[in-house]
C-alpha positions as CSV (number, residue, x, y, z in Angstrom):
1,G,0.1,0.0,0.1
2,R,0.9,3.6,-0.1
3,P,2.8,5.1,2.6
4,E,0.3,7.5,3.5
5,A,-2.4,4.9,4.0
6,L,-0.4,3.6,6.7
7,G,0.3,6.9,8.5
8,F,3.7,7.6,7.3
9,S,3.0,11.2,5.8
10,G,3.4,14.3,7.7
11,S,7.2,14.6,7.8
12,S,10.0,13.9,5.5
13,V,12.5,11.2,5.7
14,H,15.1,13.5,6.4
15,E,13.2,15.1,9.3
16,R,12.9,11.5,10.7
17,M,16.5,10.6,10.8
18,A,18.5,11.2,13.7
19,A,22.0,12.8,13.5
20,D,23.6,9.4,12.8
21,G,21.3,8.8,9.9
22,V,19.0,6.4,11.8
23,D,15.3,6.6,11.8
24,V,14.6,6.5,15.3
25,L,10.6,5.5,14.6
26,F,11.5,2.9,12.3
27,D,10.7,0.2,14.6
28,V,7.6,1.9,16.0
29,R,6.2,2.2,12.3
30,N,7.1,-1.2,11.2
31,S,5.4,-2.9,14.4
32,L,2.4,-0.8,13.6
33,A,2.3,-1.5,9.9
34,I,2.5,-5.4,10.7
35,G,0.2,-5.2,13.3
36,N,2.4,-5.9,16.1
37,Y,0.7,-3.9,18.3
38,Q,2.3,-4.5,21.8
39,S,5.7,-4.2,20.2
40,C,4.9,-0.7,18.8
41,V,4.0,0.5,22.1
42,A,6.9,-1.1,23.9
43,E,9.1,0.4,21.1
44,A,7.6,3.8,21.2
45,Q,7.9,3.9,25.0
46,R,11.9,3.4,24.4
47,V,12.3,6.2,22.0
48,D,14.4,9.1,23.0
49,A,12.8,11.8,20.6
50,A,15.2,14.4,19.3
51,N,12.3,17.2,19.1
52,E,8.5,17.9,19.8
53,E,7.6,17.1,16.2
54,Q,9.2,13.7,16.6
55,K,7.7,13.0,20.1
56,E,4.2,13.7,18.6
57,E,4.7,11.3,15.8
58,C,6.0,8.8,18.0
59,D,2.9,9.3,20.6
60,T,0.5,9.3,17.6
61,L,1.7,5.9,16.3
62,M,1.9,4.7,19.8
63,Y,-1.6,5.7,20.6
64,R,-2.8,4.2,17.3
65,A,-1.5,0.9,18.2
66,M,-3.4,1.2,21.7
67,V,-6.6,1.9,19.7
68,A,-6.0,-1.1,17.5
69,Q,-5.6,-3.1,20.8
70,G,-9.1,-1.8,22.1
71,K,-7.4,0.3,24.8
72,Y,-9.5,3.0,24.3
73,A,-9.9,4.2,28.0
74,V,-6.1,4.5,28.1
75,V,-6.1,6.9,24.9
76,K,-8.8,9.0,26.0
77,G,-7.5,9.4,29.5
78,D,-3.9,10.2,28.4
79,I,-4.6,12.7,25.3
80,S,-6.0,15.9,26.8
81,S,-7.8,18.7,25.0
82,D,-4.7,20.8,24.5
83,S,-2.8,17.9,23.0
84,P,-2.0,18.3,19.2
85,S,-4.3,17.9,16.5
86,S,-2.9,14.5,15.4
87,L,-3.4,13.0,19.0
88,Q,-6.8,14.7,19.0
89,A,-7.7,12.7,15.9
90,V,-6.6,9.4,17.7
91,K,-8.5,10.3,20.7
92,S,-11.5,10.8,18.4
93,L,-11.4,7.4,17.1
94,A,-10.8,5.9,20.6
95,T,-13.9,7.7,21.4
96,S,-16.2,6.7,18.8
97,L,-15.0,3.1,18.0
98,P,-16.7,1.7,21.1
99,K,-19.9,3.6,20.5
100,K,-20.1,2.3,16.5
101,M,-20.5,6.2,15.8
102,A,-21.3,6.6,12.1
103,R,-18.4,6.5,9.9
104,A,-19.4,10.0,8.3
105,D,-19.4,11.6,11.8
106,V,-15.9,10.5,12.5
107,V,-14.4,11.5,9.2
108,A,-16.1,14.8,9.5
109,K,-14.4,15.2,13.0
110,I,-11.2,14.1,11.7
111,K,-11.3,16.5,8.9
112,A,-12.1,19.3,11.1
113,L,-8.9,18.5,13.2
114,Q,-6.9,18.5,10.1
115,E,-8.0,21.9,9.2
116,D,-7.0,23.2,12.6
117,G,-3.4,21.8,12.6
């Protein structure tokens, strides 16, 4: 599939590389992409983010893995209303999935968050 479909868009490969040329989020992204959600969470918790953008991307990937595991309450509890829009989108997903909200409502909420940030 396309990288955007897996949630890899948003920052260039250059921005994701550490000073030594290593993509510090590779294991986190890879684990999420292959469906190894527990490993994704564990890897994300070990990442030493170089900046706020990298930390946000790491947290977003980790919380997406938690949503896939059905840990909705953890995601909703950890992400506050002043968190970045990428995390707000994951929180919206965690809020809507257990309620079986209409897909159109979820899409509209996430689109509104994208417009904000």
